[in-house]
C-alpha positions in Angstrom: 2.1 -88.5 -105.4 -0.6 -87.7 -107.9 -3.2 -88.7 -105.4 -1.8 -86.2 -102.8 -1.8 -83.4 -105.3 -5.4 -84.2 -106.3 -6.4 -84.2 -102.6 -4.7 -80.8 -102.1 -6.4 -79.3 -105.1 -9.8 -80.7 -104.0 -9.3 -79.3 -100.5 -8.4 -75.9 -101.9 -11.4 -75.9 -104.2 -13.6 -76.9 -101.3 -12.3 -74.0 -99.2 -12.9 -71.6 -102.0 -16.5 -72.9 -102.4 -17.1 -72.5 -98.6 -15.6 -69.1 -98.6 -17.8 -67.9 -101.5 -20.9 -69.4 -99.9 -20.4 -67.8 -96.5 -18.5 -64.6 -97.4 -20.2 -63.9 -100.8 -23.5 -62.6 -99.4 -21.8 -60.2 -97.0 -19.4 -59.0 -99.8 -22.5 -58.4 -102.0 -24.0 -56.2 -99.3 -20.7 -54.2 -99.0 -20.4 -53.7 -102.8 -24.0 -52.6 -103.1 -23.8 -50.2 -100.2 -20.7 -48.5 -101.6 -21.9 -48.4 -105.2 -23.3 -45.3 -106.8 -24.9 -47.2 -109.6 -28.2 -48.9 -108.7 -28.1 -52.7 -109.3 -30.8 -54.1 -111.5 -32.5 -57.4 -110.7 -30.2 -60.3 -111.4 -27.2 -58.0 -111.7 -24.0 -58.7 -109.7 -21.0 -56.5 -109.0 -17.7 -57.9 -107.7 -16.4 -54.4 -106.9 -18.2 -51.1 -106.1 -19.3 -49.3 -109.3 -18.9 -45.6 -109.0 -17.7 -45.8 -105.3 -19.4 -43.3 -103.1 -20.5 -42.7 -99.4 -23.6 -40.9 -100.5 -25.8 -44.0 -99.6 -24.6 -43.9 -96.0 -25.0 -40.1 -95.8 -28.6 -40.3 -97.2 -29.4 -43.1 -94.7 -27.9 -41.5 -91.7 -28.9 -37.8 -92.3 -31.9 -37.7 -94.7 -33.6 -40.8 -93.3 -32.6 -40.2 -89.7 -31.2 -43.6 -89.3 -28.8 -42.2 -86.6 -31.9 -41.8 -84.4 -33.0 -45.4 -84.8 -29.4 -46.5 -84.3 -29.2 -44.6 -81.1 -32.5 -46.0 -79.9 -31.2 -49.6 -80.5 -27.9 -48.8 -78.7 -29.8 -47.4 -75.7 -32.1 -50.4 -75.5 -29.4 -53.0 -76.0 -27.1 -51.4 -73.5 -29.7 -51.2 -70.8 -31.2 -54.6 -71.7 -27.9 -56.5 -71.8 -26.6 -54.9 -68.6 -29.8 -55.8 -66.6 -30.1 -59.2 -68.3 -26.5 -60.2 -67.2 -27.1 -58.9 -63.7 -30.4 -60.7 -63.2 -29.2 -63.9 -64.9 -26.1 -64.0 -62.8 -28.1 -63.5 -59.5 -30.7 -66.1 -60.5 -28.0 -68.6 -61.6 -26.1 -68.1 -58.3 -29.2 -68.9 -56.4 -30.0 -72.0 -58.5 -26.4 -73.3 -58.6 -25.0 -72.5 -55.1 -28.1 -72.5 -52.9 -30.4 -75.4 -51.8 -34.0 -74.5 -51.3 -37.3 -76.3 -51.7 -38.7 -76.2 -55.2 -35.4 -75.4 -56.9 -35.9 -78.1 -59.6 -39.4 -76.7 -60.3 -38.1 -73.2 -60.6 -35.4 -74.4 -63.0 -38.0 -76.3 -65.1 -40.3 -73.3 -65.3 -37.4 -71.1 -66.4 -36.5 -73.6 -69.1 -40.1 -73.8 -70.2 -40.1 -70.1 -71.2 -37.6 -71.0 -73.9 -40.3 -73.1 -75.6 -42.8 -70.3 -76.0 -42.4 -68.3 -79.2 -42.8 -64.5 -79.0 -46.0 -64.5 -81.0 -47.8 -66.4 -78.2 -47.0 -63.9 -75.5 -47.3 -60.8 -77.7 -51.0 -60.0 -76.8 -50.6 -60.5 -73.0 -47.4 -58.5 -73.1 -49.1 -55.7 -74.9 -51.9 -55.6 -72.3 -49.4 -55.6 -69.4 -47.3 -52.8 -70.9 -50.4 -50.7 -71.5 -51.6 -51.2 -67.9 -51.4 -48.0 -65.9 -49.9 -48.1 -62.4 -52.6 -47.6 -59.7 -51.0 -44.8 -57.7 -48.9 -43.0 -60.3 -51.5 -43.4 -63.1 -48.7 -43.9 -65.7 -47.7 -46.8 -68.0 -44.4 -47.8 -69.6 -46.0 -47.9 -73.0 -44.1 -45.8 -75.6 -40.9 -45.8 -73.4 -37.5 -47.4 -73.4 -38.6 -49.4 -70.4 -41.3 -51.2 -72.4 -38.5 -52.5 -74.7 -36.0 -53.2 -72.0 -37.9 -54.9 -69.1 -39.4 -57.8 -71.1 -35.9 -59.0 -72.2 -34.3 -58.7 -68.7 -35.1 -62.3 -67.7 -33.7 -64.7 -70.4 -33.8 -68.4 -69.7 -30.8 -69.1 -71.9 -28.5 -66.8 -70.0 -29.7 -68.2 -66.7 -29.2 -71.8 -67.9 -25.6 -71.2 -69.2 -24.5 -69.4 -66.0 -26.1 -72.0 -63.8 -24.2 -74.8 -65.4 -20.9 -73.0 -65.1 -21.5 -72.0 -61.5 -22.3 -75.5 -60.5 -18.8 -76.6 -61.6 -17.1 -74.3 -59.1 -15.6 -76.2 -56.2 -17.4 -75.5 -53.0 -14.1 -75.4 -51.2 -13.4 -72.0 -52.7 -16.6 -70.7 -51.4 -16.1 -72.2 -47.9 -12.5 -70.7 -47.8 -13.9 -67.3 -48.6 -16.5 -67.5 -45.9 -13.8 -68.6 -43.4 -11.9 -65.4 -44.3 -14.9 -63.4 -43.4 -16.5 -62.8 -46.8 -20.3 -62.3 -46.8 -22.8 -63.5 -49.4 -22.3 -60.6 -51.8 -18.5 -60.8 -51.5 -18.5 -64.5 -52.3 -20.7 -63.8 -55.3 -18.7 -60.8 -56.6 -15.1 -61.8 -55.8 -15.2 -65.6 -56.0 -18.0 -66.8 -58.3 -18.1 -64.1 -61.0 -14.4 -64.1 -61.8 -14.5 -67.9 -62.3 -17.4 -67.7 -64.8 -16.0 -64.7 -66.8 -15.9 -66.8 -70.0 -19.6 -67.7 -69.6 -20.4 -64.0 -69.0 -18.7 -63.1 -72.3 -20.8 -65.7 -74.1 -24.0 -64.5 -72.4 -23.2 -60.9 -73.3 -22.7 -61.7 -77.0 -25.8 -63.8 -77.3 -27.9 -61.4 -75.2 -26.6 -58.4 -77.3 -27.6 -60.1 -80.5 -30.9 -61.3 -79.2 -31.9 -57.8 -78.0 -30.5 -56.0 -81.1 -32.5 -58.3 -83.4 -35.8 -57.7 -81.6 -38.5 -56.8 -84.1 -41.9 -57.9 -82.7 -41.3 -56.5 -79.2 -40.6 -52.8 -80.2 -43.4 -53.1 -82.8 -46.1 -53.9 -80.1 -44.9 -51.8 -77.2 -44.0 -48.6 -79.1 -46.0 -46.6 -81.6 -43.9 -43.4 -81.5 -41.8 -43.4 -84.6 -39.0 -41.5 -82.8 -38.5 -44.5 -80.5 -38.4 -47.2 -83.2 -35.3 -49.4 -83.3 -33.2 -50.5 -86.3 -35.1 -53.7 -87.1 -38.4 -51.8 -87.2 -36.9 -49.0 -89.2 -35.5 -51.6 -91.7 -38.9 -53.1 -92.0 -40.3 -49.7 -92.9 -37.6 -48.9 -95.5 -38.0 -52.3 -97.1 -41.6 -51.4 -98.3 -40.7 -47.8 -99.1 -40.7 -47.5 -102.9 -38.9 -44.2 -102.8 -35.8 -45.7 -101.3 -33.2 -47.2 -103.7 -31.8 -50.6 -102.9 -28.3 -49.1 -102.4 -29.6 -46.9 -99.6 -31.5 -49.7 -98.0 -28.4 -52.0 -98.1 -26.3 -49.2 -96.6 -28.8 -48.9 -93.7 -28.6 -52.7 -93.3 -24.9 -52.6 -93.2 -25.1 -49.9 -90.4 -27.4 -52.2 -88.5 -25.0 -55.1 -88.8 -22.0 -53.2 -87.5 -22.6 -53.1 -83.7 -23.2 -56.8 -83.3 -20.0 -57.6 -85.3 -18.0 -55.1 -83.2 -19.2 -56.5 -79.9 -18.4 -60.1 -81.1 -14.9 -59.1 -82.1 -14.3 -57.3 -78.8 -15.5 -60.3 -76.8 -14.3 -63.1 -79.1 -11.7 -64.3 -76.7 -14.2 -64.6 -73.8 -16.6 -66.3 -76.2 -14.1 -68.9 -77.3 -13.1 -69.6 -73.7 -16.7 -70.0 -72.8 -17.4 -72.5 -75.6 -14.1 -74.4 -74.9 -14.8 -74.6 -71.2 -18.3 -75.8 -71.8 -17.1 -78.5 -74.2 -14.4 -79.7 -71.8 -16.8 -79.7 -68.8 -19.4 -81.6 -70.8 
């Protein structure tokens, strides 16, 4: 009896410890962002002191954070949409079609996951600055320069390929017997069956593109086109910005990925569970 009580108490204490470790830093960000009093080094508040929304107003209006937030939303919306489309088409070709060199293509795609961004930064910069021969224009300093390099992502292709390979071929053959063409098989047979995987790919792709720092930094030098990570890097070294305002801007940058995850959480959980069962 005493042992069971001790186990329960130990379990509760462990849960409290884990909760503090994982939720504590985020709660500290919220408290700092909504506090009117500036925190000193080593100081810790459990609740907002002098609660105010002035930090968010200063970040959004005075520092034009809304513009950088809009830039990030445009880039991540276009990038995630194109990334899912390209990854789904590539995965369909690799999973459902037989062609010479398919294994080599898959290996080359997976090899791109082993290259850090720093290695391809200089070649990418040179390619983006290259002017088209006939039009005499380049995509440097445009949204396209931040979107196109992230369209092809090996992780998304790999995840969708594994899910599409698990689809029974009888379903595809039945659809063809009913008169479905290649695009109809892809859109109405394959894609609905890999919807959980699509949700997983959208979440990871959204976060990957949203957190891009090096890419916007090397393909854009117009401040009006900077994204949230670049803007936060600028604010971090700005001595005129108080920590409360910086933390408020950070909280604004964290909001979209959290919202997207909450909206697609059901699909994400289904994708993880299906992958575990299939494996």
